[in-house]
C-alpha positions, -999 to 999 in steps of 0.1 A, spaced: -34 -880 240 -14 -885 209 22 -874 204 14 -853 174 -16 -832 162 -24 -813 131 -42 -779 127 -53 -768 92 -58 -731 89 -91 -719 75 -114 -689 79 -115 -687 118 -98 -658 135 -61 -662 144 -70 -661 181 -91 -693 177 -61 -712 164 -39 -699 193 -64 -711 218 -66 -745 201 -29 -749 201 -27 -740 238 -54 -765 246 -36 -793 227 -3 -786 245 -21 -786 279 -37 -819 270 -2 -835 265 4 -832 228 41 -827 223 42 -817 186 17 -797 165 18 -792 127 2 -760 115 -8 -763 79 -18 -735 55 -28 -740 19 -30 -715 -9 -41 -681 4 -40 -693 40 -2 -697 40 4 -662 54 -23 -668 80 -4 -700 91 28 -680 95 8 -654 115 -5 -681 138 30 -695 144 43 -660 151 15 -652 176 20 -686 194 58 -679 196 52 -644 210 28 -657 236 45 -689 246 82 -678 241 107 -704 252 81 -731 260 80 -740 223 105 -745 195 103 -744 158 111 -780 148 105 -779 110 91 -759 81 80 -778 50 68 -761 18 55 -777 -13 25 -782 -36 -2 -809 -37 -26 -819 -64 -62 -808 -55 -87 -818 -82 -62 -815 -110 -48 -782 -97 -16 -776 -79 -21 -759 -45 9 -746 -25 12 -753 12 33 -747 42 36 -770 73 51 -755 104 60 -780 131 63 -768 166 72 -787 197 65 -781 234 98 -782 253 85 -783 289 
C-alpha cells in the first residue's frame, strides 16, 4: 500500500470516514490527508476530532493547510488536515 492516502469529505456520515481512515491505517498507510471544501470544511474538522478521540496517541496531527482553489471560475475555500500513524 502507498505511504499516503487522501480522503475528500462529502455527504457521507462522519462514522463512514472514521471507518475508512481506520481501514487505511490497518492496510499500512502511514499518512492520510483529510480534505474538506466549501461547506464541508467543518465536517473535515469534525472527522479529524472524532479520529483523534478514538485513536488517541496512535496518530499525530502533522499539518493543516488552508486556502482557496479555482473551481469553474469560482474560488472555493478548502482545508487539508494531514494525520500520521505513529505505531
